[in-house]
PASEBA-1860 file (N, C-alpha, C; in nm, 3 decimals):
! residues 246
1> MNARAVTA> 0.093/-0.107/0.028/0.006/-0.014/0.016/0.101/0.134/0.017 ~ 0.025/0.232/-0.063/0.103/0.380/-0.055/0.073/0.444/0.044 ~ 0.151/0.514/0.061/0.179/0.577/0.241/0.065/0.694/0.211 ~ 0.023/0.783/0.281/-0.077/0.861/0.347/0.045/0.999/0.329 ~ -0.012/1.095/0.305/0.098/1.203/0.362/0.050/1.284/0.512 ~ 0.115/1.252/0.620/0.087/1.340/0.731/0.221/1.455/0.776 ~ 0.131/1.526/0.859/0.242/1.618/0.940/0.336/1.534/1.028 ~ 0.256/1.514/1.139/0.356/1.514/1.225/0.302/1.399/1.334
9> GFLATAAL> 0.321/1.328/1.452/0.245/1.300/1.517/0.327/1.156/1.629 ~ 0.258/1.033/1.727/0.337/1.001/1.809/0.303/0.869/1.766 ~ 0.334/0.752/1.773/0.304/0.584/1.765/0.230/0.536/1.933 ~ 0.162/0.476/1.935/0.119/0.419/2.067/0.093/0.275/2.059 ~ 0.177/0.250/1.936/0.214/0.048/1.962/0.290/0.075/1.804 ~ 0.378/-0.090/1.835/0.481/-0.078/1.747/0.347/-0.175/1.654 ~ 0.280/-0.184/1.630/0.215/-0.210/1.527/0.205/-0.063/1.346 ~ 0.205/0.033/1.429/0.221/0.168/1.332/0.365/0.196/1.305
17> VVLGAFPA> 0.354/0.224/1.163/0.479/0.257/1.113/0.470/0.449/1.093 ~ 0.568/0.521/1.138/0.505/0.650/1.037/0.568/0.616/0.882 ~ 0.489/0.681/0.903/0.430/0.755/0.678/0.536/0.916/0.650 ~ 0.469/0.880/0.559/0.561/1.055/0.472/0.526/1.148/0.546 ~ 0.567/1.274/0.544/0.590/1.330/0.554/0.515/1.491/0.458 ~ 0.463/1.585/0.529/0.414/1.692/0.422/0.401/1.819/0.504 ~ 0.516/1.866/0.526/0.544/1.959/0.628/0.467/2.093/0.659 ~ 0.434/2.097/0.564/0.391/2.243/0.568/0.265/2.276/0.542
25> AAEGLPPA> 0.188/2.122/0.577/0.054/2.165/0.581/0.024/2.195/0.700 ~ 0.073/2.233/0.838/0.038/2.248/0.925/0.087/2.389/0.993 ~ 0.155/2.389/0.916/0.270/2.543/0.970/0.202/2.684/0.908 ~ 0.155/2.783/0.939/0.176/2.920/0.934/-0.008/2.972/0.881 ~ -0.099/2.867/0.893/-0.224/2.864/0.909/-0.294/2.912/0.984 ~ -0.344/3.023/0.954/-0.423/3.146/1.077/-0.527/3.067/1.121 ~ -0.579/3.082/1.284/-0.727/3.026/1.275/-0.847/3.092/1.229 ~ -0.983/2.999/1.240/-1.115/3.053/1.207/-1.221/3.025/1.289
33> ATPEQAAS> -1.344/3.074/1.259/-1.452/3.057/1.326/-1.462/2.951/1.321 ~ -1.468/2.865/1.173/-1.532/2.746/1.192/-1.430/2.686/1.121 ~ -1.451/2.523/1.120/-1.339/2.435/1.046/-1.363/2.456/0.850 ~ -1.480/2.447/0.855/-1.481/2.501/0.700/-1.437/2.595/0.637 ~ -1.455/2.714/0.733/-1.338/2.808/0.683/-1.237/2.835/0.696 ~ -1.190/2.724/0.813/-1.029/2.721/0.834/-1.000/2.626/0.697 ~ -1.065/2.533/0.683/-1.030/2.441/0.525/-1.013/2.505/0.420 ~ -1.106/2.609/0.425/-1.119/2.670/0.265/-1.007/2.798/0.296
41> APQTLDTL> -0.987/2.835/0.364/-0.934/2.987/0.340/-0.821/2.983/0.248 ~ -0.768/3.110/0.186/-0.671/3.154/0.119/-0.538/3.072/0.122 ~ -0.493/3.063/0.258/-0.377/2.983/0.259/-0.398/2.853/0.261 ~ -0.479/2.803/0.339/-0.511/2.661/0.298/-0.510/2.603/0.148 ~ -0.640/2.643/0.054/-0.609/2.634/-0.055/-0.449/2.659/-0.074 ~ -0.369/2.741/-0.096/-0.239/2.739/-0.151/-0.148/2.635/-0.109 ~ -0.200/2.589/0.028/-0.121/2.500/0.089/-0.190/2.385/0.005 ~ -0.256/2.369/-0.035/-0.358/2.251/-0.090/-0.288/2.229/-0.286
49> SRFFARDG> -0.269/2.316/-0.320/-0.191/2.304/-0.415/-0.100/2.265/-0.430 ~ 0.015/2.311/-0.335/0.149/2.258/-0.307/0.111/2.075/-0.284 ~ 0.035/2.076/-0.191/0.056/1.931/-0.196/-0.045/1.833/-0.274 ~ -0.135/1.861/-0.341/-0.112/1.756/-0.468/-0.056/1.800/-0.563 ~ 0.040/1.902/-0.581/0.098/1.924/-0.724/0.239/1.829/-0.632 ~ 0.279/1.791/-0.543/0.382/1.739/-0.496/0.466/1.642/-0.559 ~ 0.363/1.561/-0.610/0.479/1.435/-0.697/0.502/1.480/-0.831 ~ 0.437/1.613/-0.876/0.472/1.622/-1.038/0.396/1.627/-1.102
57> ALARTAVA> 0.288/1.519/-1.096/0.192/1.510/-1.169/0.043/1.606/-1.220 ~ 0.068/1.740/-1.132/-0.011/1.835/-1.238/0.054/1.972/-1.155 ~ 0.074/2.013/-1.228/0.150/2.200/-1.233/0.046/2.216/-1.117 ~ 0.097/2.330/-1.024/0.049/2.327/-0.945/-0.019/2.449/-0.966 ~ 0.024/2.582/-1.083/-0.107/2.677/-1.124/-0.242/2.587/-1.194 ~ -0.221/2.446/-1.193/-0.355/2.391/-1.245/-0.444/2.318/-1.160 ~ -0.379/2.304/-1.022/-0.461/2.259/-0.907/-0.597/2.259/-0.883 ~ -0.649/2.383/-0.878/-0.723/2.494/-0.879/-0.842/2.394/-0.771
65> PRVEGASV> -0.760/2.374/-0.626/-0.838/2.314/-0.516/-0.917/2.384/-0.454 ~ -1.045/2.265/-0.394/-1.140/2.342/-0.380/-1.239/2.250/-0.253 ~ -1.270/2.313/-0.159/-1.300/2.189/-0.063/-1.482/2.197/-0.063 ~ -1.490/2.080/-0.044/-1.661/2.083/-0.041/-1.724/2.035/0.065 ~ -1.848/2.060/0.083/-1.964/2.020/0.193/-1.913/2.056/0.327 ~ -1.964/1.997/0.459/-1.912/2.042/0.539/-1.846/1.954/0.598 ~ -1.763/1.946/0.707/-1.656/1.851/0.783/-1.757/1.780/0.860 ~ -1.690/1.661/0.928/-1.756/1.586/0.962/-1.678/1.527/1.087
73> PVRILSPD> -1.699/1.528/1.223/-1.624/1.509/1.277/-1.593/1.344/1.336 ~ -1.420/1.329/1.342/-1.382/1.180/1.263/-1.335/1.126/1.443 ~ -1.394/1.012/1.493/-1.415/0.950/1.608/-1.291/0.924/1.623 ~ -1.206/0.834/1.745/-1.095/0.753/1.744/-1.147/0.649/1.867 ~ -1.121/0.521/1.859/-1.161/0.432/1.984/-1.118/0.521/2.086 ~ -1.177/0.498/2.214/-1.137/0.578/2.326/-1.040/0.463/2.452 ~ -0.926/0.506/2.481/-0.883/0.401/2.587/-0.976/0.399/2.706 ~ -1.068/0.492/2.761/-1.173/0.487/2.865/-1.238/0.347/2.844
81> FVAGKPGA> -1.300/0.401/2.729/-1.337/0.251/2.652/-1.297/0.092/2.666 ~ -1.169/0.098/2.610/-1.046/0.016/2.653/-1.002/0.003/2.779 ~ -1.054/0.054/2.837/-0.969/0.022/3.002/-1.149/-0.009/3.075 ~ -1.285/0.011/3.032/-1.378/-0.082/3.076/-1.432/0.019/3.158 ~ -1.405/0.150/3.143/-1.505/0.255/3.227/-1.619/0.273/3.226 ~ -1.732/0.291/3.341/-1.883/0.239/3.314/-1.937/0.374/3.223 ~ -1.975/0.380/3.167/-2.045/0.440/3.058/-1.933/0.531/2.962 ~ -1.802/0.496/2.954/-1.754/0.533/2.839/-1.806/0.478/2.700
89> PVARVEFR> -1.804/0.578/2.617/-1.837/0.552/2.469/-1.757/0.477/2.404 ~ -1.747/0.410/2.270/-1.659/0.331/2.216/-1.554/0.411/2.184 ~ -1.588/0.527/2.114/-1.460/0.625/2.058/-1.524/0.764/2.118 ~ -1.437/0.849/2.057/-1.452/0.998/2.127/-1.395/1.130/2.004 ~ -1.465/1.233/1.971/-1.432/1.315/1.839/-1.270/1.333/1.856 ~ -1.187/1.311/1.813/-1.033/1.420/1.802/-1.047/1.496/1.687 ~ -1.053/1.481/1.570/-1.090/1.601/1.487/-1.185/1.632/1.381 ~ -1.188/1.749/1.302/-1.290/1.771/1.202/-1.230/1.709/1.088
97> ASRAVASD> -1.288/1.668/0.991/-1.231/1.621/0.850/-1.326/1.722/0.730 ~ -1.240/1.760/0.647/-1.337/1.821/0.507/-1.253/1.785/0.375 ~ -1.337/1.725/0.305/-1.294/1.688/0.180/-1.246/1.812/0.104 ~ -1.122/1.785/0.043/-1.067/1.875/-0.045/-1.024/1.837/-0.180 ~ -1.041/1.877/-0.341/-1.053/1.814/-0.397/-0.992/1.875/-0.506 ~ -0.866/1.817/-0.596/-0.786/1.881/-0.716/-0.852/1.878/-0.863 ~ -0.825/1.946/-0.954/-0.899/1.967/-1.062/-0.891/1.799/-1.164 ~ -0.764/1.714/-1.112/-0.789/1.587/-1.193/-0.823/1.488/-1.117
105> GQKASVWT> -0.914/1.548/-0.981/-0.983/1.437/-0.877/-0.936/1.370/-0.791 ~ -0.801/1.420/-0.761/-0.727/1.380/-0.575/-0.821/1.444/-0.525 ~ -0.834/1.423/-0.404/-0.883/1.399/-0.305/-0.772/1.400/-0.168 ~ -0.830/1.483/-0.108/-0.727/1.495/0.013/-0.831/1.500/0.161 ~ -0.781/1.486/0.294/-0.827/1.525/0.361/-0.826/1.614/0.473 ~ -0.862/1.727/0.473/-0.799/1.870/0.565/-0.848/1.834/0.719 ~ -0.750/1.819/0.809/-0.787/1.796/0.970/-0.782/1.930/1.009 ~ -0.914/1.953/1.087/-0.921/2.017/1.212/-0.904/2.026/1.308
113> VKRPEGWH> -0.863/2.104/1.381/-0.882/2.140/1.568/-0.926/2.254/1.599 ~ -0.974/2.248/1.766/-1.025/2.357/1.790/-0.910/2.452/1.915 ~ -0.870/2.530/1.889/-0.800/2.627/1.981/-0.869/2.766/2.013 ~ -0.802/2.750/2.159/-0.841/2.868/2.217/-0.910/3.012/2.108 ~ -0.751/3.030/2.004/-0.814/3.131/1.936/-0.882/3.097/1.803 ~ -0.938/2.980/1.814/-1.008/2.922/1.668/-0.965/2.818/1.621 ~ -1.032/2.739/1.512/-1.001/2.629/1.431/-0.845/2.657/1.348 ~ -0.783/2.530/1.399/-0.666/2.504/1.305/-0.712/2.385/1.199
121> VVNIATGD> -0.575/2.409/1.095/-0.564/2.351/1.003/-0.408/2.246/1.057 ~ -0.430/2.140/1.103/-0.332/2.057/1.153/-0.283/1.952/1.064 ~ -0.365/1.891/0.965/-0.285/1.844/0.898/-0.379/1.781/0.785 ~ -0.298/1.739/0.610/-0.400/1.703/0.536/-0.344/1.574/0.432 ~ -0.416/1.508/0.482/-0.352/1.385/0.395/-0.423/1.321/0.286 ~ -0.363/1.230/0.220/-0.437/1.200/0.070/-0.556/1.155/0.132 ~ -0.599/1.122/0.010/-0.739/1.032/0.015/-0.825/1.063/0.090 ~ -0.980/1.056/0.130/-1.092/1.086/0.211/-1.159/1.024/0.269
129> DEIRYAEL> -1.121/0.900/0.341/-1.184/0.816/0.416/-1.290/0.844/0.505 ~ -1.221/0.981/0.600/-1.276/1.022/0.693/-1.404/1.029/0.626 ~ -1.417/1.132/0.548/-1.571/1.216/0.485/-1.671/1.123/0.475 ~ -1.546/0.996/0.408/-1.626/0.902/0.298/-1.695/0.738/0.411 ~ -1.591/0.722/0.502/-1.666/0.649/0.614/-1.786/0.723/0.686 ~ -1.750/0.806/0.683/-1.873/0.924/0.804/-2.020/0.916/0.693 ~ -2.023/0.941/0.564/-2.087/0.927/0.492/-2.202/0.770/0.464 ~ -2.104/0.692/0.433/-2.112/0.555/0.419/-2.200/0.491/0.557
137> GGGFVFRE> -2.149/0.519/0.687/-2.168/0.434/0.791/-2.298/0.475/0.850 ~ -2.370/0.596/0.808/-2.513/0.612/0.865/-2.506/0.575/1.014 ~ -2.444/0.589/1.080/-2.421/0.597/1.211/-2.346/0.633/1.316 ~ -2.293/0.569/1.437/-2.205/0.630/1.512/-2.051/0.560/1.462 ~ -1.970/0.665/1.344/-1.880/0.595/1.277/-1.744/0.663/1.400 ~ -1.616/0.550/1.343/-1.529/0.539/1.444/-1.442/0.459/1.396 ~ -1.292/0.521/1.416/-1.204/0.398/1.345/-1.105/0.348/1.484 ~ -1.036/0.251/1.489/-0.936/0.177/1.576/-0.758/0.167/1.471
145> PQIDAWYV> -0.712/0.305/1.515/-0.590/0.346/1.425/-0.531/0.272/1.414 ~ -0.476/0.182/1.512/-0.350/0.063/1.538/-0.348/-0.061/1.442 ~ -0.508/-0.040/1.352/-0.482/-0.123/1.268/-0.548/-0.081/1.125 ~ -0.606/0.037/1.129/-0.674/0.161/1.043/-0.806/0.052/0.963 ~ -0.868/0.070/1.099/-1.003/0.023/1.060/-1.130/0.116/1.080 ~ -1.241/0.087/1.050/-1.324/0.157/1.069/-1.449/0.113/1.094 ~ -1.507/0.131/1.184/-1.658/0.088/1.200/-1.723/0.166/1.214 ~ -1.874/0.175/1.254/-1.999/0.231/1.288/-2.090/0.176/1.410
153> QKGGKVLP> -2.077/0.231/1.518/-2.193/0.134/1.622/-2.305/0.149/1.569 ~ -2.402/0.060/1.585/-2.568/0.056/1.546/-2.631/0.022/1.693 ~ -2.624/0.087/1.804/-2.727/0.029/1.887/-2.603/-0.038/1.977 ~ -2.622/-0.187/2.032/-2.562/-0.225/2.068/-2.430/-0.312/2.037 ~ -2.455/-0.315/1.874/-2.391/-0.345/1.796/-2.257/-0.291/1.677 ~ -2.145/-0.374/1.688/-2.030/-0.305/1.606/-2.018/-0.323/1.473 ~ -2.026/-0.286/1.359/-2.061/-0.320/1.213/-1.942/-0.277/1.134 ~ -1.846/-0.362/1.037/-1.737/-0.326/0.994/-1.789/-0.246/0.873
161> LDEDAVRV> -1.674/-0.142/0.849/-1.711/-0.041/0.701/-1.562/-0.095/0.611 ~ -1.514/-0.119/0.657/-1.355/-0.247/0.606/-1.323/-0.311/0.606 ~ -1.240/-0.371/0.507/-1.167/-0.489/0.520/-1.102/-0.492/0.637 ~ -1.047/-0.412/0.688/-0.952/-0.434/0.819/-1.076/-0.443/0.894 ~ -1.189/-0.396/0.925/-1.284/-0.409/1.026/-1.312/-0.558/1.003 ~ -1.323/-0.599/0.881/-1.424/-0.737/0.890/-1.318/-0.830/0.955 ~ -1.195/-0.804/0.951/-1.127/-0.945/0.976/-1.154/-0.926/1.104 ~ -1.178/-0.837/1.147/-1.191/-0.808/1.340/-1.325/-0.858/1.364
169> VGREGASL> -1.461/-0.839/1.348/-1.558/-0.850/1.368/-1.638/-0.928/1.304 ~ -1.605/-0.927/1.170/-1.679/-1.060/1.066/-1.752/-0.972/0.992 ~ -1.812/-0.991/0.902/-1.923/-0.949/0.781/-2.014/-0.852/0.877 ~ -2.110/-0.917/0.974/-2.206/-0.924/1.017/-2.220/-0.866/1.158 ~ -2.030/-0.821/1.173/-2.025/-0.749/1.317/-2.051/-0.834/1.458 ~ -1.993/-0.745/1.552/-1.965/-0.823/1.685/-2.085/-0.781/1.782 ~ -2.108/-0.767/1.881/-2.153/-0.704/1.986/-2.075/-0.607/2.064 ~ -2.140/-0.493/2.067/-2.022/-0.383/2.172/-1.971/-0.437/2.278
177> AAYRERVA> -2.005/-0.577/2.373/-1.971/-0.580/2.467/-1.865/-0.683/2.416 ~ -1.859/-0.794/2.333/-1.723/-0.853/2.252/-1.632/-0.760/2.211 ~ -1.662/-0.643/2.141/-1.557/-0.580/2.080/-1.473/-0.518/2.180 ~ -1.524/-0.480/2.289/-1.443/-0.427/2.414/-1.365/-0.568/2.458 ~ -1.380/-0.683/2.477/-1.293/-0.784/2.534/-1.222/-0.780/2.418 ~ -1.243/-0.766/2.307/-1.096/-0.803/2.211/-1.047/-0.688/2.213 ~ -1.077/-0.499/2.208/-0.958/-0.379/2.258/-0.946/-0.417/2.358 ~ -0.976/-0.461/2.462/-0.891/-0.497/2.623/-0.748/-0.559/2.618
185> RAYGDKLP> -0.783/-0.650/2.521/-0.705/-0.795/2.556/-0.604/-0.739/2.412 ~ -0.651/-0.646/2.357/-0.506/-0.598/2.260/-0.457/-0.484/2.305 ~ -0.503/-0.373/2.358/-0.465/-0.229/2.447/-0.475/-0.211/2.541 ~ -0.488/-0.328/2.647/-0.534/-0.320/2.807/-0.405/-0.283/2.839 ~ -0.268/-0.360/2.806/-0.172/-0.334/2.845/-0.061/-0.179/2.840 ~ -0.126/-0.088/2.767/-0.108/-0.012/2.673/-0.176/0.119/2.746 ~ -0.234/0.059/2.863/-0.276/0.222/2.940/-0.192/0.301/2.998 ~ -0.209/0.412/3.022/-0.150/0.486/3.156/-0.112/0.408/3.248
193> GSAYARKG> 0.042/0.418/3.266/0.041/0.351/3.389/0.105/0.165/3.417 ~ 0.087/0.161/3.270/0.113/-0.018/3.206/0.292/-0.017/3.215 ~ 0.348/-0.094/3.200/0.530/-0.158/3.219/0.509/-0.050/3.045 ~ 0.425/-0.115/2.975/0.485/-0.037/2.837/0.511/0.071/2.836 ~ 0.414/0.191/2.914/0.357/0.337/2.897/0.501/0.392/3.009 ~ 0.559/0.300/3.100/0.631/0.346/3.162/0.816/0.322/3.110 ~ 0.780/0.213/3.043/0.940/0.253/2.989/0.950/0.298/2.823 ~ 0.818/0.375/2.804/0.816/0.453/2.726/0.832/0.432/2.582
201> AAGGYDAA> 0.796/0.304/2.586/0.795/0.237/2.441/0.645/0.333/2.376 ~ 0.681/0.456/2.251/0.585/0.486/2.180/0.485/0.548/2.255 ~ 0.518/0.554/2.348/0.414/0.691/2.453/0.306/0.652/2.530 ~ 0.288/0.488/2.503/0.184/0.437/2.575/0.072/0.458/2.525 ~ -0.032/0.421/2.532/-0.191/0.478/2.542/-0.242/0.632/2.593 ~ -0.221/0.703/2.541/-0.300/0.832/2.626/-0.470/0.847/2.631 ~ -0.509/0.850/2.789/-0.628/0.826/2.857/-0.677/0.971/2.874 ~ -0.610/1.076/2.859/-0.638/1.178/2.907/-0.768/1.250/2.834
209> PPNTSDGG> -0.895/1.251/2.898/-1.016/1.306/2.882/-0.966/1.429/2.739 ~ -1.033/1.475/2.619/-0.970/1.534/2.507/-1.082/1.730/2.545 ~ -1.029/1.788/2.562/-1.095/1.941/2.601/-1.195/1.971/2.458 ~ -1.304/1.952/2.529/-1.406/2.006/2.414/-1.439/2.113/2.407 ~ -1.550/2.153/2.293/-1.624/2.288/2.311/-1.723/2.281/2.238 ~ -1.847/2.226/2.247/-1.944/2.282/2.149/-1.929/2.210/2.024 ~ -1.880/2.080/2.099/-1.818/1.939/1.997/-1.704/1.950/1.919 ~ -1.620/2.057/1.993/-1.486/2.093/1.872/-1.417/2.045/1.970
217> VTVAATGA> -1.296/2.035/1.920/-1.133/1.978/2.010/-1.075/2.054/1.996 ~ -1.044/2.060/2.077/-0.928/2.175/2.110/-0.807/2.108/2.129 ~ -0.677/2.139/2.084/-0.558/2.085/2.101/-0.507/2.140/2.193 ~ -0.418/2.069/2.322/-0.335/2.082/2.432/-0.197/2.113/2.361 ~ -0.132/2.050/2.281/0.000/2.048/2.255/0.038/2.203/2.159 ~ 0.177/2.255/2.179/0.199/2.341/2.113/0.317/2.342/2.038 ~ 0.340/2.399/1.941/0.474/2.413/1.854/0.433/2.347/1.688 ~ 0.529/2.384/1.599/0.560/2.338/1.457/0.528/2.182/1.486
225> GAGLLLAL> 0.410/2.141/1.348/0.368/1.982/1.345/0.323/1.966/1.454 ~ 0.288/2.003/1.629/0.260/1.929/1.772/0.055/1.898/1.753 ~ 0.031/1.969/1.631/-0.139/1.966/1.631/-0.169/1.889/1.612 ~ -0.084/1.753/1.565/-0.153/1.602/1.550/-0.141/1.494/1.722 ~ -0.091/1.610/1.760/-0.062/1.511/1.913/-0.186/1.541/2.026 ~ -0.334/1.475/1.954/-0.467/1.529/2.026/-0.474/1.436/2.157 ~ -0.567/1.431/2.245/-0.575/1.387/2.374/-0.534/1.231/2.360 ~ -0.562/1.175/2.231/-0.546/0.992/2.206/-0.387/1.023/2.152
233> TVTAAMRR> -0.315/0.984/2.207/-0.177/0.979/2.087/-0.200/0.848/1.986 ~ -0.238/0.766/1.978/-0.293/0.667/1.853/-0.359/0.717/1.774 ~ -0.465/0.831/1.806/-0.511/0.852/1.692/-0.414/0.898/1.582 ~ -0.352/0.945/1.545/-0.219/0.900/1.446/-0.267/0.969/1.332 ~ -0.163/1.037/1.367/-0.151/1.119/1.229/-0.067/1.016/1.121 ~ -0.118/0.933/1.144/-0.085/0.833/1.040/-0.167/0.716/0.996 ~ -0.147/0.702/0.878/-0.278/0.578/0.821/-0.203/0.512/0.694 ~ -0.283/0.435/0.652/-0.242/0.402/0.486/-0.316/0.431/0.426
241> RRAREA> -0.228/0.449/0.271/-0.369/0.500/0.170/-0.370/0.383/0.103 ~ -0.503/0.362/0.097/-0.507/0.210/0.027/-0.488/0.196/-0.150 ~ -0.460/0.158/-0.210/-0.476/0.143/-0.325/-0.562/0.131/-0.426 ~ -0.698/0.145/-0.391/-0.800/0.198/-0.427/-0.830/0.325/-0.443 ~ -0.724/0.411/-0.406/-0.715/0.579/-0.395/-0.637/0.656/-0.514 ~ -0.706/0.750/-0.557/-0.638/0.813/-0.675/-0.495/0.850/-0.570
END
């Protein structure tokens, strides 16, 4: 599989690998009042032009990037759920994503998070997985980043949205309780306070709750490239690009 472009991030399991970087994606872009305004700001569109033209397949002056539709919340498997905290949802919002499209049909996902001064673009990744799965799922869509699997929770059931998820819960899905048992076995020893975390192996599995306001995500980290260090470190500023993507 080809690598997806990312700005920065931290690994939380040995199964994840660092992918290629697009260092300009999160730097120097001003805050905005909404995720959509941040994603479609002139400076962001200029960065998207460089992003889509980076491999030389399209001249930068011919990219004509545009941002389509509303942003969507991107939910990531919650460490509180993994730990079995009563009432914890299976996943929590870590950032919002907007679909960007180039003149030749290339697609990208523009990630935005909320800081005190407004919404910031923190990453631009190839493909539009976040938006596509949100549209496809029709429910509480979330991602298990350690294995790049996408699911939708419908009531007490977890259903697969891609082949990685099928390998975990089967094509018919699994109960929420069965899924929790599975992630507890897989990641329970990587929570804060574990030997895994104490020895500094990829930072452990951050269980600190995110700072949210009106559904927005606030990034606690600061500095260039730190935007992707969200409350859940395995969120992952990294993902595999599937062969079917342009």
